[in-house]
C-alpha positions as CSV (number, residue, x, y, z in Angstrom):
1,M,-40.8,-22.4,-81.1
2,A,-39.9,-23.1,-77.5
3,G,-39.8,-19.4,-76.8
4,L,-43.3,-19.0,-78.2
5,L,-44.7,-21.8,-76.1
6,K,-43.1,-20.2,-73.0
7,M,-44.7,-16.9,-73.8
8,I,-48.1,-18.5,-74.3
9,L,-47.8,-20.3,-71.0
10,L,-46.8,-17.0,-69.2
11,L,-49.8,-15.2,-70.7
12,L,-52.1,-17.9,-69.6
13,I,-50.8,-17.8,-66.0
14,L,-51.2,-14.0,-65.9
15,F,-54.7,-14.3,-67.4
16,I,-55.8,-16.8,-64.8
17,Q,-54.2,-14.7,-62.0
18,G,-56.2,-11.7,-63.2
19,M,-59.5,-13.5,-63.0
20,P,-59.7,-14.7,-59.4
21,S,-63.5,-15.3,-59.4
22,W,-63.1,-18.3,-61.7
23,G,-59.4,-18.7,-62.0
24,N,-59.4,-21.7,-59.6
25,E,-62.1,-23.4,-61.6
26,L,-60.1,-22.8,-64.8
27,C,-56.9,-24.1,-63.2
28,S,-58.7,-27.3,-62.1
29,M,-59.4,-28.0,-65.8
30,F,-55.6,-28.4,-66.4
31,M,-54.7,-30.4,-63.3
32,P,-55.7,-33.8,-61.9
33,E,-58.4,-33.8,-59.3
34,Q,-60.2,-36.2,-57.1
35,V,-64.0,-36.0,-57.1
36,I,-65.8,-36.4,-53.8
37,V,-69.6,-37.0,-54.0
38,V,-71.5,-35.3,-51.2
39,N,-75.2,-36.0,-51.0
40,P,-77.5,-35.2,-48.0
41,D,-78.4,-38.9,-47.4
42,T,-75.0,-40.4,-47.4
43,P,-72.2,-40.0,-44.8
44,V,-68.9,-38.9,-46.3
45,P,-65.5,-40.0,-44.9
46,D,-62.9,-37.4,-44.2
47,V,-61.0,-36.4,-47.4
48,C,-57.2,-36.0,-47.5
49,Y,-55.7,-33.1,-49.4
50,T,-52.3,-34.1,-51.0
51,G,-51.8,-31.2,-53.4
52,E,-54.2,-32.6,-56.0
53,A,-57.4,-30.5,-56.6
54,I,-60.5,-31.8,-54.8
55,R,-63.9,-31.3,-56.4
56,L,-66.8,-31.5,-53.9
57,K,-69.9,-32.5,-56.0
58,T,-73.5,-33.3,-55.4
59,T,-75.3,-35.6,-57.8
60,I,-78.9,-35.0,-56.7
61,S,-81.4,-33.5,-59.1
62,T,-80.9,-29.8,-59.9
63,V,-84.6,-29.2,-60.6
64,N,-86.0,-26.5,-58.3
65,K,-83.0,-26.8,-55.9
66,K,-80.7,-24.2,-54.4
67,Y,-77.2,-25.2,-53.3
68,E,-74.9,-23.7,-50.8
69,W,-71.4,-24.8,-50.0
70,V,-70.6,-23.4,-46.6
71,R,-67.1,-23.3,-45.0
72,I,-67.2,-23.7,-41.2
73,A,-64.4,-22.0,-39.2
74,S,-62.9,-23.4,-36.0
75,N,-65.2,-21.1,-34.0
76,N,-68.2,-22.5,-36.0
77,N,-68.7,-19.2,-38.0
78,E,-70.1,-20.0,-41.4
79,S,-69.4,-18.4,-44.8
80,V,-71.0,-19.4,-48.1
81,V,-68.3,-20.1,-50.7
82,A,-70.3,-21.4,-53.6
83,T,-74.0,-21.6,-54.7
84,N,-73.8,-24.3,-57.4
85,S,-73.6,-28.1,-57.4
86,D,-69.7,-28.2,-57.3
87,Y,-67.0,-26.6,-55.3
88,V,-63.3,-27.0,-56.1
89,I,-60.5,-26.9,-53.5
90,T,-57.1,-26.1,-55.1
91,S,-55.1,-24.9,-52.2
92,V,-54.1,-26.1,-48.7
93,N,-55.3,-22.7,-47.5
94,N,-58.9,-23.9,-48.4
95,I,-58.9,-27.1,-46.4
96,G,-61.3,-27.5,-43.5
97,R,-64.9,-28.5,-42.7
98,Y,-67.5,-27.9,-45.3
99,K,-71.3,-28.2,-45.3
100,L,-73.5,-28.8,-48.3
101,R,-77.0,-27.3,-47.9
102,V,-79.7,-28.2,-50.4
103,Y,-83.0,-26.2,-50.4
104,S,-86.1,-27.6,-52.1
105,P,-89.8,-26.8,-52.0
106,N,-91.8,-28.4,-49.2
107,P,-95.2,-29.4,-50.6
108,N,-96.4,-30.0,-47.0
109,E,-96.2,-26.3,-46.3
110,E,-98.1,-25.1,-49.4
111,A,-99.9,-21.8,-49.0
112,V,-101.7,-22.1,-52.3
113,P,-103.2,-25.6,-52.1
114,N,-105.4,-25.2,-55.3
115,G,-102.9,-23.3,-57.5
116,D,-103.7,-25.7,-60.4
117,F,-107.2,-24.2,-60.8
118,E,-108.8,-27.7,-60.9
119,N,-111.3,-26.8,-58.2
120,V,-112.4,-23.5,-59.8
121,R,-116.1,-23.4,-60.7
122,D,-118.1,-20.6,-62.2
123,N,-120.9,-21.2,-59.7
124,R,-118.5,-20.7,-56.8
125,M,-117.6,-17.2,-57.8
126,K,-118.4,-13.9,-56.2
127,I,-118.1,-10.6,-58.2
128,D,-117.9,-7.2,-56.5
129,S,-118.0,-3.7,-58.0
130,D,-115.1,-1.3,-57.6
131,N,-115.4,2.5,-57.6
132,S,-115.5,2.6,-61.4
133,G,-118.5,0.4,-61.5
134,D,-116.6,-2.5,-63.1
135,E,-117.5,-5.9,-61.8
136,V,-114.2,-6.6,-60.1
137,P,-112.5,-8.1,-58.2
138,V,-113.7,-11.6,-58.9
139,E,-113.4,-14.1,-56.0
140,Y,-113.2,-17.8,-56.6
141,F,-114.1,-20.2,-53.7
142,E,-113.4,-23.8,-52.9
143,D,-116.9,-24.5,-51.7
144,A,-120.4,-23.7,-52.9
145,A,-121.1,-21.9,-49.6
146,K,-118.3,-19.5,-50.6
147,T,-116.3,-19.6,-47.4
148,E,-113.0,-21.0,-48.5
149,L,-111.3,-18.5,-50.9
150,L,-109.1,-19.9,-53.6
151,F,-107.9,-16.7,-55.1
152,T,-109.0,-13.3,-56.4
153,T,-108.4,-11.4,-59.6
154,D,-109.0,-7.8,-60.9
155,Y,-109.4,-9.2,-64.4
156,K,-113.1,-9.1,-65.5
157,Y,-115.1,-12.2,-65.8
158,V,-117.0,-12.5,-69.1
159,A,-119.7,-15.1,-69.2
160,G,-120.6,-17.2,-72.2
161,S,-119.3,-19.9,-74.4
162,L,-119.4,-18.4,-77.9
163,G,-115.6,-18.2,-78.3
164,N,-115.3,-14.4,-78.1
165,E,-115.5,-13.8,-74.3
166,L,-111.8,-12.7,-74.1
167,Y,-111.8,-10.1,-76.9
168,G,-111.6,-7.3,-74.4
169,E,-108.5,-6.2,-72.5
170,G,-108.2,-7.1,-68.8
171,T,-110.6,-10.1,-69.1
172,H,-110.1,-13.7,-67.9
173,R,-111.6,-17.1,-67.8
174,V,-110.6,-20.4,-66.2
175,G,-111.0,-23.3,-68.6
176,E,-109.5,-26.2,-70.5
177,Y,-108.5,-24.4,-73.8
178,A,-107.8,-20.7,-74.5
179,K,-109.3,-21.1,-77.9
180,D,-112.7,-21.7,-76.3
181,F,-112.8,-18.0,-75.4
182,H,-110.9,-16.3,-78.2
183,S,-110.8,-17.5,-81.8
184,N,-107.2,-16.4,-82.2
185,F,-105.9,-18.0,-79.1
186,C,-104.1,-21.4,-79.0
187,S,-105.5,-24.8,-78.2
188,T,-102.7,-26.0,-75.9
189,P,-104.0,-27.9,-72.9
190,A,-103.2,-27.2,-69.3
191,H,-99.7,-27.7,-67.8
192,S,-101.2,-30.1,-65.3
193,G,-104.7,-31.4,-64.9
194,T,-107.3,-29.9,-67.2
195,K,-107.8,-26.3,-66.2
196,F,-105.8,-23.1,-66.1
197,L,-106.4,-19.3,-66.0
198,I,-106.5,-17.5,-69.4
199,A,-106.2,-13.8,-69.7
200,N,-106.3,-11.0,-72.2
201,G,-103.7,-8.6,-70.8
202,A,-104.9,-5.4,-69.0
203,S,-103.9,-1.9,-70.0
204,N,-102.8,-1.1,-66.4
205,Q,-99.9,-2.7,-64.6
206,T,-101.6,-2.5,-61.2
207,T,-104.5,-4.6,-62.4
208,R,-103.9,-7.9,-60.5
209,V,-104.0,-11.1,-62.5
210,W,-104.1,-13.2,-59.4
211,F,-103.8,-12.5,-55.7
212,K,-104.2,-14.3,-52.4
213,Q,-103.5,-13.7,-48.7
214,V,-100.8,-15.8,-47.2
215,H,-99.1,-15.9,-43.8
216,I,-95.4,-14.9,-43.8
217,T,-92.9,-15.8,-41.1
218,P,-90.0,-13.3,-40.9
219,N,-86.5,-14.4,-41.8
220,T,-87.8,-17.5,-43.6
221,R,-87.0,-18.9,-47.0
222,Y,-90.0,-19.7,-49.3
223,A,-90.3,-21.3,-52.8
224,F,-92.5,-19.6,-55.4
225,S,-93.3,-20.9,-58.8
226,V,-95.8,-20.5,-61.6
227,W,-96.1,-21.9,-65.1
228,G,-96.8,-19.6,-68.0
229,L,-97.9,-19.8,-71.6
230,S,-98.4,-17.3,-74.4
231,V,-101.9,-18.0,-75.8
232,H,-101.0,-15.7,-78.8
233,P,-97.5,-15.2,-80.1
234,S,-97.7,-11.4,-80.4
235,V,-96.0,-9.2,-77.7
236,P,-95.6,-11.8,-75.0
237,A,-96.5,-11.0,-71.4
238,K,-94.1,-10.0,-68.6
239,L,-95.3,-11.0,-65.2
240,A,-94.0,-9.7,-61.9
241,F,-94.7,-11.1,-58.4
242,F,-95.0,-9.3,-55.1
243,V,-95.7,-9.6,-51.4
244,T,-97.5,-6.5,-50.2
245,D,-99.5,-5.2,-47.3
246,N,-102.4,-3.9,-49.4
247,A,-103.3,-3.5,-53.1
248,I,-100.3,-3.0,-55.2
249,T,-99.3,0.4,-56.5
250,S,-97.4,1.6,-59.5
251,L,-94.7,2.7,-57.1
252,D,-94.4,-0.8,-55.7
253,I,-93.9,-2.1,-59.3
254,S,-91.4,0.6,-60.5
255,N,-89.3,0.3,-57.3
256,G,-89.6,-3.5,-56.9
257,I,-90.9,-3.1,-53.4
258,G,-91.7,-6.6,-52.0
259,Q,-90.9,-8.1,-55.4
260,I,-90.2,-11.9,-55.6
261,G,-87.4,-12.5,-58.0
262,Q,-87.1,-10.8,-61.4
263,E,-89.8,-10.3,-64.0
264,F,-91.0,-13.5,-65.8
265,S,-90.8,-12.8,-69.6
266,F,-92.9,-15.2,-71.6
267,T,-91.7,-16.6,-74.9
268,S,-93.7,-16.3,-78.1
269,S,-94.3,-20.1,-78.1
270,T,-98.0,-21.0,-77.8
271,T,-97.3,-24.7,-77.3
272,V,-94.7,-24.9,-74.6
273,W,-95.3,-24.0,-70.9
274,T,-92.4,-22.3,-69.1
275,E,-91.8,-22.3,-65.4
276,F,-90.8,-19.4,-63.3
277,F,-89.2,-20.6,-60.0
278,V,-87.4,-18.7,-57.3
279,F,-86.5,-18.9,-53.6
280,W,-87.5,-15.9,-51.7
281,D,-86.2,-14.8,-48.2
282,S,-88.9,-13.0,-46.3
283,G,-86.6,-10.8,-44.3
284,E,-88.7,-8.5,-42.1
285,F,-92.0,-9.3,-43.7
286,S,-94.3,-10.8,-41.1
287,G,-98.0,-11.7,-40.7
288,I,-100.8,-11.8,-43.2
289,K,-99.6,-10.4,-46.6
290,T,-101.0,-10.4,-50.1
291,L,-99.2,-12.5,-52.7
292,T,-99.8,-10.8,-56.1
293,I,-99.2,-11.4,-59.8
294,V,-99.3,-8.5,-62.2
295,N,-98.5,-8.2,-65.9
296,T,-96.1,-5.3,-66.6
297,N,-96.5,-5.5,-70.3
298,I,-99.5,-3.3,-71.1
299,A,-99.3,-3.4,-74.9
300,S,-102.8,-3.3,-76.3
301,S,-101.9,-5.7,-79.2
302,G,-101.1,-9.3,-78.2
303,N,-100.1,-9.6,-74.5
304,D,-102.3,-12.6,-74.0
305,F,-101.3,-15.3,-71.7
306,A,-102.2,-18.2,-69.3
307,I,-100.9,-19.3,-65.9
308,D,-101.1,-22.7,-64.2
309,D,-99.8,-24.4,-61.0
310,V,-99.2,-21.4,-58.8
311,S,-97.2,-22.4,-55.7
312,F,-95.9,-20.6,-52.6
313,C,-94.6,-22.9,-50.0
314,G,-92.0,-23.5,-47.3
315,V,-88.6,-25.0,-48.0
316,N,-86.9,-28.2,-47.0
317,T,-83.3,-28.0,-45.9
318,E,-81.0,-31.0,-46.3
319,E,-77.4,-31.0,-45.2
320,N,-74.3,-33.0,-45.1
321,D,-70.7,-32.3,-43.8
322,V,-67.4,-33.2,-45.2
323,S,-64.0,-32.4,-43.8
324,V,-61.0,-31.8,-46.1
325,R,-57.8,-32.5,-44.1
326,V,-54.1,-32.8,-44.3
327,S,-51.6,-34.8,-42.3
328,P,-50.7,-33.0,-39.1
329,S,-47.3,-31.2,-39.1
330,I,-45.0,-30.6,-36.2
331,I,-44.5,-27.0,-35.3
332,G,-40.9,-26.1,-34.6
333,D,-38.0,-28.6,-34.4
334,T,-38.7,-32.3,-34.9
335,I,-35.6,-33.3,-32.9
336,E,-34.6,-31.9,-29.6
337,N,-31.5,-32.9,-27.5
338,I,-31.9,-32.1,-23.8
339,D,-29.5,-32.4,-21.0
340,V,-31.1,-33.0,-17.6
341,C,-30.0,-34.0,-14.1
342,E,-31.0,-37.1,-12.3
343,G,-34.2,-36.5,-10.4
344,D,-35.4,-33.7,-12.6
345,T,-38.9,-33.6,-14.1
346,N,-39.3,-32.4,-17.7
347,T,-42.5,-31.8,-19.7
348,L,-42.3,-33.1,-23.3
349,D,-44.9,-31.8,-25.7
350,I,-46.1,-32.6,-29.2
351,S,-46.5,-29.2,-30.8
352,A,-48.5,-29.9,-34.0
353,T,-51.1,-28.3,-36.2
354,D,-54.7,-28.4,-34.9
355,D,-55.9,-31.2,-37.2
356,V,-54.9,-34.1,-34.9
357,D,-57.1,-37.0,-34.0
358,S,-54.8,-38.7,-31.4
359,Y,-51.4,-38.8,-29.8
360,S,-49.0,-41.6,-28.9
361,W,-45.6,-41.9,-27.2
362,T,-42.7,-44.3,-27.2
363,K,-39.7,-44.6,-24.9
364,N,-36.7,-46.2,-26.4
365,I,-39.0,-47.6,-29.1
366,D,-41.3,-49.2,-26.5
367,P,-44.9,-48.0,-26.6
368,M,-46.0,-46.0,-23.6
369,M,-49.6,-46.2,-22.2
370,V,-50.0,-42.5,-22.8
371,T,-52.3,-40.7,-25.3
372,T,-52.0,-37.1,-24.2
373,K,-50.4,-34.2,-26.1
374,S,-47.8,-33.7,-23.3
375,I,-46.1,-36.0,-20.8
376,D,-44.1,-35.3,-17.7
377,V,-40.8,-37.3,-17.5
378,K,-39.0,-37.7,-14.2
379,S,-35.4,-38.9,-14.8
380,V,-34.7,-41.3,-12.0
381,V,-31.6,-43.0,-13.5
382,T,-28.7,-41.7,-15.5
383,G,-28.2,-42.5,-19.2
384,N,-29.6,-41.7,-22.6
385,F,-33.3,-42.0,-23.3
386,T,-35.3,-41.4,-26.5
387,Y,-38.9,-40.3,-26.4
388,V,-40.9,-40.0,-29.6
389,G,-44.3,-38.3,-29.6
390,T,-46.6,-38.8,-32.6
391,A,-49.6,-36.8,-33.8
392,L,-52.0,-38.8,-36.0
393,N,-55.1,-38.3,-38.1
394,V,-56.7,-40.2,-41.0
395,C,-54.4,-38.6,-43.5
396,G,-51.1,-39.5,-41.8
397,S,-48.8,-38.7,-38.9
398,S,-45.8,-36.6,-37.8
399,F,-43.6,-37.0,-34.8
400,V,-41.1,-35.2,-32.6
401,T,-38.1,-36.8,-31.0
402,Y,-36.6,-35.9,-27.7
403,N,-33.2,-37.2,-26.9
404,L,-32.6,-37.0,-23.1
405,T,-29.2,-37.3,-21.6
406,V,-29.6,-37.8,-17.8
407,H,-26.5,-36.7,-15.8
408,P,-25.9,-37.8,-12.2
409,Q,-26.4,-35.3,-9.5
410,V,-23.2,-33.6,-8.3
411,H,-23.0,-33.9,-4.5
412,T,-20.7,-31.5,-2.6
413,R,-19.4,-32.1,0.9
414,A,-18.4,-29.4,3.3
415,I,-14.8,-29.6,4.4
416,S,-14.1,-28.5,8.0
417,H,-10.8,-26.8,9.0
418,N,-9.6,-27.5,12.5
């Protein structure tokens, strides 16, 4: 039985060693650990590593947040070591300074201020004609004078209130209930407020469900979100989101050029709204661009959906630092015996690891008024003297002892021969 247990333990160790990406996390399940809570709004004292695993953990809400645990090198270079709410340190090789960064949407930098469709009015709409003669795109404005554009769509507007306005593909309305415009659609209310955009899916992927011009700053992180609902359970929609210079093309869609996140696949539920949320880094994108939503599912049957609460905004960044440290260690011998001559000057040094907060010295157990790493000792009298240099930090201390034996100077006298 003992042999079997040893074999199982050996296999477990080999298995963990073969899975380095999460082996440390698995190891931490079987060893004691101290949990250190790191939140952006609370200073964190230095943490001492004593061989026990240390779990750095944030307790703030995980909703629409992005985490980064960043290790900061002595030269201040940064490397991201984890992107979830916890990071576990299981080795002295991983001690050092860490920074928690938390990214969240900044509503004060909203580029789609009326993404909830509450201000949409049919009498504040402008319909153009494209080359095919269809009455698209349709522009919705904030004001009756039609100067402040809310958004535009390539989906046709069908007037009326008979309950059959959205029987045709590629049509839309903004209203309170999808069932008001199609007898087979659901009667689920808006995600927020009272209005939302309802669509019968188009037969062409490049037919834009919703688009709006936004200003993009290069090398900047943005937060994009939209809520979606299937208004009919058959063949749920798949939305894709893009930032483009001009009207979107099939090449953009197939190659994912300027795409924000992955496709948003709707569920067949007609009662539960689902959120798509993603952080997007602009990279080299710069200036006025078109934020676009398309439906990549072009099945003629089903493929009917609704969207609400479209948002594209800047990002808040909150940070906090924590240092994981160990007690300083003396480098080299901790005891040195030195023979010197009376009148000599010798430099005594505390050679310790870098993680030192302060230094102190004693001479024959009496404190010296010295707090430097090195001291110069001039031996003015003969005898035996003991100097102890100590390196300290919040986790402990280490010391080096110098035993000096001071010998008298040997004086020689010249002898004259007459």
